[in-house]
N, CA, C and O atoms as a Tripos MOL2 file, in Angstrom:
@<TRIPOS>MOLECULE
protein
  248   247    62     0     0
PROTEIN
NO_CHARGES

@<TRIPOS>ATOM
      1 N          -1.1050   23.6420  -25.1800 N.3       1 UNK1
      2 CA         -1.4200   21.7460  -24.0290 C.3       1 UNK1
      3 C          -1.1510   20.9160  -24.9820 C.2       1 UNK1
      4 O          -1.9460   20.3950  -25.7640 O.2       1 UNK1
      5 N           0.3790   20.7470  -24.8930 N.am      2 UNK2
      6 CA          0.6870   19.1180  -25.9050 C.3       2 UNK2
      7 C           1.9070   19.2090  -25.0560 C.2       2 UNK2
      8 O           2.5180   18.1570  -24.8620 O.2       2 UNK2
      9 N           2.4830   20.6280  -24.3660 N.am      3 UNK3
     10 CA          3.2610   20.5800  -23.2980 C.3       3 UNK3
     11 C           2.1140   19.4200  -21.4140 C.2       3 UNK3
     12 O           2.3530   18.6970  -20.4470 O.2       3 UNK3
     13 N           1.2560   19.9400  -21.9640 N.am      4 UNK4
     14 CA          0.5400   18.8820  -20.1000 C.3       4 UNK4
     15 C           0.3000   17.8850  -20.8330 C.2       4 UNK4
     16 O          -0.4190   17.1780  -20.1270 O.2       4 UNK4
     17 N           0.4970   17.1970  -22.1450 N.am      5 UNK5
     18 CA         -0.3710   16.7200  -21.8380 C.3       5 UNK5
     19 C           0.4440   15.4660  -22.2220 C.2       5 UNK5
     20 O           0.1160   14.2820  -22.2960 O.2       5 UNK5
     21 N           1.5110   16.0500  -22.4230 N.am      6 UNK6
     22 CA          3.7880   14.6230  -22.9860 C.3       6 UNK6
     23 C           3.2590   14.8310  -20.8860 C.2       6 UNK6
     24 O           2.7570   13.8800  -20.2860 O.2       6 UNK6
     25 N           3.5170   16.1090  -20.2340 N.am      7 UNK7
     26 CA          3.7230   16.0980  -18.4330 C.3       7 UNK7
     27 C           2.1080   14.9210  -18.1500 C.2       7 UNK7
     28 O           1.4440   14.3320  -19.0030 O.2       7 UNK7
     29 N           2.0330   14.9360  -17.4930 N.am      8 UNK8
     30 CA          1.0650   14.0230  -17.9540 C.3       8 UNK8
     31 C           1.3020   12.4150  -18.6810 C.2       8 UNK8
     32 O           1.4680   11.7110  -17.6850 O.2       8 UNK8
     33 N           1.3430   12.0310  -19.1970 N.am      9 UNK9
     34 CA          1.9230   10.9240  -19.2790 C.3       9 UNK9
     35 C           3.0920   10.7080  -18.9710 C.2       9 UNK9
     36 O           3.3060    9.5060  -19.1320 O.2       9 UNK9
     37 N           4.3490   11.4530  -18.4570 N.am     10 UNK10
     38 CA          5.2160   11.4720  -17.1820 C.3      10 UNK10
     39 C           4.8390   10.9990  -15.9940 C.2      10 UNK10
     40 O           5.3660   10.0150  -15.4750 O.2      10 UNK10
     41 N           4.1190   11.5090  -15.6010 N.am     11 UNK11
     42 CA          3.7730   11.1360  -14.4710 C.3      11 UNK11
     43 C           2.8090    9.4660  -13.9550 C.2      11 UNK11
     44 O           2.6600    8.7540  -12.9620 O.2      11 UNK11
     45 N           2.3680    9.5440  -15.4080 N.am     12 UNK12
     46 CA          1.5910    8.6630  -15.0300 C.3      12 UNK12
     47 C           3.0300    7.5690  -15.3690 C.2      12 UNK12
     48 O           3.3020    6.8570  -14.4020 O.2      12 UNK12
     49 N           3.9210    7.3820  -16.5780 N.am     13 UNK13
     50 CA          4.9570    6.4430  -16.8960 C.3      13 UNK13
     51 C           5.8300    6.5600  -14.9940 C.2      13 UNK13
     52 O           6.3900    5.5950  -14.4730 O.2      13 UNK13
     53 N           5.7040    7.9080  -14.3510 N.am     14 UNK14
     54 CA          6.3390    6.8390  -13.4460 C.3      14 UNK14
     55 C           5.9010    6.5660  -12.0100 C.2      14 UNK14
     56 O           6.5820    6.1880  -11.0570 O.2      14 UNK14
     57 N           4.5550    6.8570  -12.0870 N.am     15 UNK15
     58 CA          3.3910    6.2430  -11.4660 C.3      15 UNK15
     59 C           3.0220    4.5320  -11.9060 C.2      15 UNK15
     60 O           2.5130    3.6740  -11.1840 O.2      15 UNK15
     61 N           3.3970    4.4350  -13.0800 N.am     16 UNK16
     62 CA          3.6840    2.3040  -13.6910 C.3      16 UNK16
     63 C           5.3630    2.3110  -12.8980 C.2      16 UNK16
     64 O           5.8340    1.4210  -12.1900 O.2      16 UNK16
     65 N           5.8310    3.2610  -13.1930 N.am     17 UNK17
     66 CA          7.2290    2.0870  -12.6900 C.3      17 UNK17
     67 C           7.3910    2.3690  -11.4620 C.2      17 UNK17
     68 O           8.2570    1.6210  -11.0080 O.2      17 UNK17
     69 N           6.8690    3.2940  -10.4440 N.am     18 UNK18
     70 CA          6.8620    2.9460   -8.4460 C.3      18 UNK18
     71 C           5.5410    1.4430   -8.7590 C.2      18 UNK18
     72 O           5.8290    0.3990   -8.1750 O.2      18 UNK18
     73 N           4.5800    1.4340   -9.3950 N.am     19 UNK19
     74 CA          4.2570    0.3880   -8.5540 C.3      19 UNK19
     75 C           4.6560   -0.8800   -9.4110 C.2      19 UNK19
     76 O           4.1000   -1.9350   -9.1020 O.2      19 UNK19
     77 N           5.2550   -0.8850  -10.1010 N.am     20 UNK20
     78 CA          5.9290   -1.5820  -10.9380 C.3      20 UNK20
     79 C           7.4600   -2.1690   -9.4880 C.2      20 UNK20
     80 O           8.1640   -3.1680   -9.6350 O.2      20 UNK20
     81 N           7.5120   -1.5860   -8.7680 N.am     21 UNK21
     82 CA          9.2840   -1.6400   -8.3710 C.3      21 UNK21
     83 C           8.2410   -2.6570   -7.2610 C.2      21 UNK21
     84 O           8.3210   -3.8770   -7.1150 O.2      21 UNK21
     85 N           7.2800   -1.6960   -6.5750 N.am     22 UNK22
     86 CA          6.8900   -2.3210   -5.5370 C.3      22 UNK22
     87 C           5.7100   -3.8160   -4.7450 C.2      22 UNK22
     88 O           4.9910   -4.3050   -3.8730 O.2      22 UNK22
     89 N           6.6850   -3.8210   -6.5460 N.am     23 UNK23
     90 CA          5.1780   -5.2620   -5.9140 C.3      23 UNK23
     91 C           5.1590   -6.3990   -5.3440 C.2      23 UNK23
     92 O           4.0710   -6.9700   -5.4180 O.2      23 UNK23
     93 N           5.9860   -6.9450   -4.7910 N.am     24 UNK24
     94 CA          6.1040   -7.6530   -3.5990 C.3      24 UNK24
     95 C           5.6590   -7.3390   -2.8640 C.2      24 UNK24
     96 O           4.6660   -7.9090   -2.4120 O.2      24 UNK24
     97 N           6.2520   -6.0800   -2.2780 N.am     25 UNK25
     98 CA          5.4720   -5.4470   -0.9120 C.3      25 UNK25
     99 C           3.9040   -5.7680   -1.6480 C.2      25 UNK25
    100 O           3.2980   -6.8230   -1.4610 O.2      25 UNK25
    101 N           3.5600   -5.0050   -2.2320 N.am     26 UNK26
    102 CA          1.6790   -4.6860   -2.0780 C.3      26 UNK26
    103 C           1.7010   -5.2680   -2.7100 C.2      26 UNK26
    104 O           1.9940   -4.7660   -3.7960 O.2      26 UNK26
    105 N           1.4140   -6.9820   -2.7310 N.am     27 UNK27
    106 CA          0.7230   -7.9730   -3.4820 C.3      27 UNK27
    107 C           1.4130   -8.5420   -1.3670 C.2      27 UNK27
    108 O           0.5890   -9.1940   -0.7260 O.2      27 UNK27
    109 N           2.3980   -8.3000   -0.8530 N.am     28 UNK28
    110 CA          2.8850   -9.1730    0.5710 C.3      28 UNK28
    111 C           1.3860   -8.3290    1.7430 C.2      28 UNK28
    112 O           0.7460   -9.0790    2.4800 O.2      28 UNK28
    113 N           1.1690   -7.2950    1.7170 N.am     29 UNK29
    114 CA          0.6310   -6.1790    2.4610 C.3      29 UNK29
    115 C          -1.2580   -7.0730    1.6570 C.2      29 UNK29
    116 O          -2.2100   -7.3000    2.4040 O.2      29 UNK29
    117 N          -1.2770   -7.2780    0.6390 N.am     30 UNK30
    118 CA         -2.8500   -6.9810    0.1070 C.3      30 UNK30
    119 C          -2.9520   -9.5450    0.5430 C.2      30 UNK30
    120 O          -4.0390  -10.0850    0.7480 O.2      30 UNK30
    121 N          -2.2570   -9.9650    0.5370 N.am     31 UNK31
    122 CA         -2.6460  -10.5550    1.3230 C.3      31 UNK31
    123 C          -2.5270  -10.9500    2.9580 C.2      31 UNK31
    124 O          -3.2620  -11.4900    3.7850 O.2      31 UNK31
    125 N          -1.2550  -10.4040    2.9440 N.am     32 UNK32
    126 CA         -1.7090  -10.1820    4.4270 C.3      32 UNK32
    127 C          -2.6930   -9.7800    4.8350 C.2      32 UNK32
    128 O          -3.3790  -10.5270    5.5330 O.2      32 UNK32
    129 N          -3.1280   -8.4400    4.5470 N.am     33 UNK33
    130 CA         -4.9270   -8.7430    4.7230 C.3      33 UNK33
    131 C          -5.8050   -9.2120    5.0410 C.2      33 UNK33
    132 O          -6.2750   -9.3180    6.1730 O.2      33 UNK33
    133 N          -6.4630   -9.8710    3.2570 N.am     34 UNK34
    134 CA         -7.1930  -10.5510    2.5120 C.3      34 UNK34
    135 C          -6.7450  -12.4160    3.7250 C.2      34 UNK34
    136 O          -7.6320  -13.2490    3.9110 O.2      34 UNK34
    137 N          -5.8500  -12.5280    4.0820 N.am     35 UNK35
    138 CA         -5.3540  -14.2610    4.7260 C.3      35 UNK35
    139 C          -5.2630  -13.7880    5.9700 C.2      35 UNK35
    140 O          -5.4990  -14.8220    6.5940 O.2      35 UNK35
    141 N          -5.0740  -12.8940    6.8440 N.am     36 UNK36
    142 CA         -4.5770  -13.0870    7.7940 C.3      36 UNK36
    143 C          -5.9200  -11.8160    9.2540 C.2      36 UNK36
    144 O          -6.3430  -11.9860   10.3970 O.2      36 UNK36
    145 N          -6.0430  -10.6470    8.1280 N.am     37 UNK37
    146 CA         -6.3700   -9.9970    8.6990 C.3      37 UNK37
    147 C          -7.8180  -10.0790    8.7930 C.2      37 UNK37
    148 O          -8.3420  -10.1050    9.9070 O.2      37 UNK37
    149 N          -8.5610  -10.1240    7.6650 N.am     38 UNK38
    150 CA         -9.8940   -9.9840    7.6900 C.3      38 UNK38
    151 C         -10.3010  -11.0910    8.1000 C.2      38 UNK38
    152 O         -11.4060  -10.7540    8.5250 O.2      38 UNK38
    153 N         -10.1670  -12.9930    8.4300 N.am     39 UNK39
    154 CA        -10.6160  -13.7710    8.9120 C.3      39 UNK39
    155 C         -10.0430  -14.1080   10.8290 C.2      39 UNK39
    156 O         -10.5140  -14.9880   11.5500 O.2      39 UNK39
    157 N          -8.9750  -13.1280   11.2060 N.am     40 UNK40
    158 CA         -9.2610  -12.6830   12.3980 C.3      40 UNK40
    159 C         -10.2920  -12.1730   12.3570 C.2      40 UNK40
    160 O         -11.2030  -12.9650   12.5990 O.2      40 UNK40
    161 N         -10.6140  -11.1420   12.1480 N.am     41 UNK41
    162 CA        -11.5620  -10.2200   12.8150 C.3      41 UNK41
    163 C         -13.2870  -10.7320   12.0730 C.2      41 UNK41
    164 O         -14.4060  -10.2200   12.0560 O.2      41 UNK41
    165 N         -12.6060  -12.1230   11.4880 N.am     42 UNK42
    166 CA        -14.7390  -13.0800   11.5330 C.3      42 UNK42
    167 C         -14.8090  -13.9030   12.3820 C.2      42 UNK42
    168 O         -15.7800  -14.6490   12.5040 O.2      42 UNK42
    169 N         -13.6630  -13.9220   13.2200 N.am     43 UNK43
    170 CA        -13.6640  -14.7710   14.5680 C.3      43 UNK43
    171 C         -13.5810  -14.2010   15.5970 C.2      43 UNK43
    172 O         -13.3690  -14.7060   16.6990 O.2      43 UNK43
    173 N         -13.7200  -13.2330   15.3700 N.am     44 UNK44
    174 CA        -14.0410  -11.3330   16.7550 C.3      44 UNK44
    175 C         -12.7700  -11.1440   17.6080 C.2      44 UNK44
    176 O         -12.6460  -10.5990   18.7040 O.2      44 UNK44
    177 N         -11.4990  -11.9770   16.4970 N.am     45 UNK45
    178 CA         -9.8810  -11.5550   17.1330 C.3      45 UNK45
    179 C          -9.8870   -9.7340   16.7610 C.2      45 UNK45
    180 O         -10.4860   -9.2600   15.7950 O.2      45 UNK45
    181 N          -9.2430   -9.0800   17.5660 N.am     46 UNK46
    182 CA         -8.8460   -7.9970   16.9960 C.3      46 UNK46
    183 C          -7.5530   -8.2190   16.7700 C.2      46 UNK46
    184 O          -6.6840   -8.2790   17.6410 O.2      46 UNK46
    185 N          -7.4190   -8.3290   15.7430 N.am     47 UNK47
    186 CA         -5.3180   -8.5520   14.7550 C.3      47 UNK47
    187 C          -5.3400   -7.4280   15.2090 C.2      47 UNK47
    188 O          -6.1490   -6.6250   15.6730 O.2      47 UNK47
    189 N          -3.7420   -7.5600   14.8740 N.am     48 UNK48
    190 CA         -2.7090   -6.3800   15.3940 C.3      48 UNK48
    191 C          -2.8740   -5.4650   13.3770 C.2      48 UNK48
    192 O          -3.0100   -6.1970   12.3960 O.2      48 UNK48
    193 N          -2.8050   -3.6700   13.2140 N.am     49 UNK49
    194 CA         -2.4940   -4.1040   12.2460 C.3      49 UNK49
    195 C          -1.7710   -3.3580   11.0740 C.2      49 UNK49
    196 O          -0.7920   -2.6130   11.0650 O.2      49 UNK49
    197 N          -2.7390   -3.9020    9.9230 N.am     50 UNK50
    198 CA         -1.5440   -3.7210    8.9170 C.3      50 UNK50
    199 C          -0.5310   -2.6090    8.9600 C.2      50 UNK50
    200 O          -0.5600   -1.6580    9.7410 O.2      50 UNK50
    201 N           0.3830   -2.8450    8.0110 N.am     51 UNK51
    202 CA          1.0820   -1.2990    8.5240 C.3      51 UNK51
    203 C           2.2820   -1.0200    7.8690 C.2      51 UNK51
    204 O           3.1160   -1.7880    8.3480 O.2      51 UNK51
    205 N           2.7240   -0.4080    7.1330 N.am     52 UNK52
    206 CA          3.3610   -0.2430    5.3910 C.3      52 UNK52
    207 C           4.6700    0.1480    6.1740 C.2      52 UNK52
    208 O           5.5210    0.3930    5.3190 O.2      52 UNK52
    209 N           5.2730    0.3370    7.6290 N.am     53 UNK53
    210 CA          6.0990    1.1190    7.8170 C.3      53 UNK53
    211 C           5.7540    2.2610    8.2720 C.2      53 UNK53
    212 O           6.7470    2.9560    8.4880 O.2      53 UNK53
    213 N           4.3750    2.9770    8.6170 N.am     54 UNK54
    214 CA          4.2110    4.2490    9.3520 C.3      54 UNK54
    215 C           4.7470    4.7090   10.4650 C.2      54 UNK54
    216 O           5.6400    4.2520   11.1780 O.2      54 UNK54
    217 N           3.9210    5.9370   10.5550 N.am     55 UNK55
    218 CA          4.5710    6.5560   12.2850 C.3      55 UNK55
    219 C           2.5650    6.4420   13.0720 C.2      55 UNK55
    220 O           1.5180    7.0600   12.8770 O.2      55 UNK55
    221 N           2.9540    5.4370   13.8400 N.am     56 UNK56
    222 CA          1.3510    5.4860   15.1030 C.3      56 UNK56
    223 C           1.2550    6.6400   14.9050 C.2      56 UNK56
    224 O           2.0120    7.5010   14.4580 O.2      56 UNK56
    225 N          -0.3760    6.6050   15.5000 N.am     57 UNK57
    226 CA         -1.1900    7.6990   16.4070 C.3      57 UNK57
    227 C          -0.2850    8.4440   17.5090 C.2      57 UNK57
    228 O          -0.0400    9.6400   17.6650 O.2      57 UNK57
    229 N           0.0460    7.5150   18.0820 N.am     58 UNK58
    230 CA          0.8470    7.9080   19.4890 C.3      58 UNK58
    231 C           2.2330    8.7960   19.4090 C.2      58 UNK58
    232 O           2.8220    9.2790   20.3770 O.2      58 UNK58
    233 N           2.8180    8.9500   17.2690 N.am     59 UNK59
    234 CA          4.1230    9.2250   17.4050 C.3      59 UNK59
    235 C           5.1030    8.1800   17.4050 C.2      59 UNK59
    236 O           6.2010    8.3400   16.8730 O.2      59 UNK59
    237 N           4.8050    7.2480   17.9040 N.am     60 UNK60
    238 CA          5.6760    6.2870   18.1220 C.3      60 UNK60
    239 C           6.3380    5.7420   16.5580 C.2      60 UNK60
    240 O           5.4840    6.0650   15.7330 O.2      60 UNK60
    241 N           7.2480    5.2050   15.9940 N.am     61 UNK61
    242 CA          7.7030    5.0900   14.8950 C.3      61 UNK61
    243 C           7.5370    2.4330   15.3170 C.2      61 UNK61
    244 O           7.6230    1.5360   16.1550 O.2      61 UNK61
    245 N           7.3210    2.7150   14.1310 N.am     62 UNK62
    246 CA          7.0930    1.1080   14.2820 C.3      62 UNK62
    247 C           9.2020    0.6990   14.1710 C.2      62 UNK62
    248 O           9.6100   -0.4610   14.2410 O.2      62 UNK62
@<TRIPOS>BOND
     1     1     2 1
     2     2     3 1
     3     3     4 2
     4     3     5 am
     5     5     6 1
     6     6     7 1
     7     7     8 2
     8     7     9 am
     9     9    10 1
    10    10    11 1
    11    11    12 2
    12    11    13 am
    13    13    14 1
    14    14    15 1
    15    15    16 2
    16    15    17 am
    17    17    18 1
    18    18    19 1
    19    19    20 2
    20    19    21 am
    21    21    22 1
    22    22    23 1
    23    23    24 2
    24    23    25 am
    25    25    26 1
    26    26    27 1
    27    27    28 2
    28    27    29 am
    29    29    30 1
    30    30    31 1
    31    31    32 2
    32    31    33 am
    33    33    34 1
    34    34    35 1
    35    35    36 2
    36    35    37 am
    37    37    38 1
    38    38    39 1
    39    39    40 2
    40    39    41 am
    41    41    42 1
    42    42    43 1
    43    43    44 2
    44    43    45 am
    45    45    46 1
    46    46    47 1
    47    47    48 2
    48    47    49 am
    49    49    50 1
    50    50    51 1
    51    51    52 2
    52    51    53 am
    53    53    54 1
    54    54    55 1
    55    55    56 2
    56    55    57 am
    57    57    58 1
    58    58    59 1
    59    59    60 2
    60    59    61 am
    61    61    62 1
    62    62    63 1
    63    63    64 2
    64    63    65 am
    65    65    66 1
    66    66    67 1
    67    67    68 2
    68    67    69 am
    69    69    70 1
    70    70    71 1
    71    71    72 2
    72    71    73 am
    73    73    74 1
    74    74    75 1
    75    75    76 2
    76    75    77 am
    77    77    78 1
    78    78    79 1
    79    79    80 2
    80    79    81 am
    81    81    82 1
    82    82    83 1
    83    83    84 2
    84    83    85 am
    85    85    86 1
    86    86    87 1
    87    87    88 2
    88    87    89 am
    89    89    90 1
    90    90    91 1
    91    91    92 2
    92    91    93 am
    93    93    94 1
    94    94    95 1
    95    95    96 2
    96    95    97 am
    97    97    98 1
    98    98    99 1
    99    99   100 2
   100    99   101 am
   101   101   102 1
   102   102   103 1
   103   103   104 2
   104   103   105 am
   105   105   106 1
   106   106   107 1
   107   107   108 2
   108   107   109 am
   109   109   110 1
   110   110   111 1
   111   111   112 2
   112   111   113 am
   113   113   114 1
   114   114   115 1
   115   115   116 2
   116   115   117 am
   117   117   118 1
   118   118   119 1
   119   119   120 2
   120   119   121 am
   121   121   122 1
   122   122   123 1
   123   123   124 2
   124   123   125 am
   125   125   126 1
   126   126   127 1
   127   127   128 2
   128   127   129 am
   129   129   130 1
   130   130   131 1
   131   131   132 2
   132   131   133 am
   133   133   134 1
   134   134   135 1
   135   135   136 2
   136   135   137 am
   137   137   138 1
   138   138   139 1
   139   139   140 2
   140   139   141 am
   141   141   142 1
   142   142   143 1
   143   143   144 2
   144   143   145 am
   145   145   146 1
   146   146   147 1
   147   147   148 2
   148   147   149 am
   149   149   150 1
   150   150   151 1
   151   151   152 2
   152   151   153 am
   153   153   154 1
   154   154   155 1
   155   155   156 2
   156   155   157 am
   157   157   158 1
   158   158   159 1
   159   159   160 2
   160   159   161 am
   161   161   162 1
   162   162   163 1
   163   163   164 2
   164   163   165 am
   165   165   166 1
   166   166   167 1
   167   167   168 2
   168   167   169 am
   169   169   170 1
   170   170   171 1
   171   171   172 2
   172   171   173 am
   173   173   174 1
   174   174   175 1
   175   175   176 2
   176   175   177 am
   177   177   178 1
   178   178   179 1
   179   179   180 2
   180   179   181 am
   181   181   182 1
   182   182   183 1
   183   183   184 2
   184   183   185 am
   185   185   186 1
   186   186   187 1
   187   187   188 2
   188   187   189 am
   189   189   190 1
   190   190   191 1
   191   191   192 2
   192   191   193 am
   193   193   194 1
   194   194   195 1
   195   195   196 2
   196   195   197 am
   197   197   198 1
   198   198   199 1
   199   199   200 2
   200   199   201 am
   201   201   202 1
   202   202   203 1
   203   203   204 2
   204   203   205 am
   205   205   206 1
   206   206   207 1
   207   207   208 2
   208   207   209 am
   209   209   210 1
   210   210   211 1
   211   211   212 2
   212   211   213 am
   213   213   214 1
   214   214   215 1
   215   215   216 2
   216   215   217 am
   217   217   218 1
   218   218   219 1
   219   219   220 2
   220   219   221 am
   221   221   222 1
   222   222   223 1
   223   223   224 2
   224   223   225 am
   225   225   226 1
   226   226   227 1
   227   227   228 2
   228   227   229 am
   229   229   230 1
   230   230   231 1
   231   231   232 2
   232   231   233 am
   233   233   234 1
   234   234   235 1
   235   235   236 2
   236   235   237 am
   237   237   238 1
   238   238   239 1
   239   239   240 2
   240   239   241 am
   241   241   242 1
   242   242   243 1
   243   243   244 2
   244   243   245 am
   245   245   246 1
   246   246   247 1
   247   247   248 2
@<TRIPOS>SUBSTRUCTURE
     1 UNK1         2 RESIDUE 1 A UNK
     2 UNK2         6 RESIDUE 1 A UNK
     3 UNK3        10 RESIDUE 1 A UNK
     4 UNK4        14 RESIDUE 1 A UNK
     5 UNK5        18 RESIDUE 1 A UNK
     6 UNK6        22 RESIDUE 1 A UNK
     7 UNK7        26 RESIDUE 1 A UNK
     8 UNK8        30 RESIDUE 1 A UNK
     9 UNK9        34 RESIDUE 1 A UNK
    10 UNK10       38 RESIDUE 1 A UNK
    11 UNK11       42 RESIDUE 1 A UNK
    12 UNK12       46 RESIDUE 1 A UNK
    13 UNK13       50 RESIDUE 1 A UNK
    14 UNK14       54 RESIDUE 1 A UNK
    15 UNK15       58 RESIDUE 1 A UNK
    16 UNK16       62 RESIDUE 1 A UNK
    17 UNK17       66 RESIDUE 1 A UNK
    18 UNK18       70 RESIDUE 1 A UNK
    19 UNK19       74 RESIDUE 1 A UNK
    20 UNK20       78 RESIDUE 1 A UNK
    21 UNK21       82 RESIDUE 1 A UNK
    22 UNK22       86 RESIDUE 1 A UNK
    23 UNK23       90 RESIDUE 1 A UNK
    24 UNK24       94 RESIDUE 1 A UNK
    25 UNK25       98 RESIDUE 1 A UNK
    26 UNK26      102 RESIDUE 1 A UNK
    27 UNK27      106 RESIDUE 1 A UNK
    28 UNK28      110 RESIDUE 1 A UNK
    29 UNK29      114 RESIDUE 1 A UNK
    30 UNK30      118 RESIDUE 1 A UNK
    31 UNK31      122 RESIDUE 1 A UNK
    32 UNK32      126 RESIDUE 1 A UNK
    33 UNK33      130 RESIDUE 1 A UNK
    34 UNK34      134 RESIDUE 1 A UNK
    35 UNK35      138 RESIDUE 1 A UNK
    36 UNK36      142 RESIDUE 1 A UNK
    37 UNK37      146 RESIDUE 1 A UNK
    38 UNK38      150 RESIDUE 1 A UNK
    39 UNK39      154 RESIDUE 1 A UNK
    40 UNK40      158 RESIDUE 1 A UNK
    41 UNK41      162 RESIDUE 1 A UNK
    42 UNK42      166 RESIDUE 1 A UNK
    43 UNK43      170 RESIDUE 1 A UNK
    44 UNK44      174 RESIDUE 1 A UNK
    45 UNK45      178 RESIDUE 1 A UNK
    46 UNK46      182 RESIDUE 1 A UNK
    47 UNK47      186 RESIDUE 1 A UNK
    48 UNK48      190 RESIDUE 1 A UNK
    49 UNK49      194 RESIDUE 1 A UNK
    50 UNK50      198 RESIDUE 1 A UNK
    51 UNK51      202 RESIDUE 1 A UNK
    52 UNK52      206 RESIDUE 1 A UNK
    53 UNK53      210 RESIDUE 1 A UNK
    54 UNK54      214 RESIDUE 1 A UNK
    55 UNK55      218 RESIDUE 1 A UNK
    56 UNK56      222 RESIDUE 1 A UNK
    57 UNK57      226 RESIDUE 1 A UNK
    58 UNK58      230 RESIDUE 1 A UNK
    59 UNK59      234 RESIDUE 1 A UNK
    60 UNK60      238 RESIDUE 1 A UNK
    61 UNK61      242 RESIDUE 1 A UNK
    62 UNK62      246 RESIDUE 1 A UNK
């Protein structure tokens, strides 16, 4: 049981390190969503989707 607890703690630590290292990108996406995307939707516009370097549905790379 102690080994699984230690492994779980390692997973949590690795996750926290990853989140901390990507905090600028996370905040950029967060601010883009709330400051640009949501107000544009409320105005009735169709803004470009907020994405994080993902592959589009048609298979096109951004």
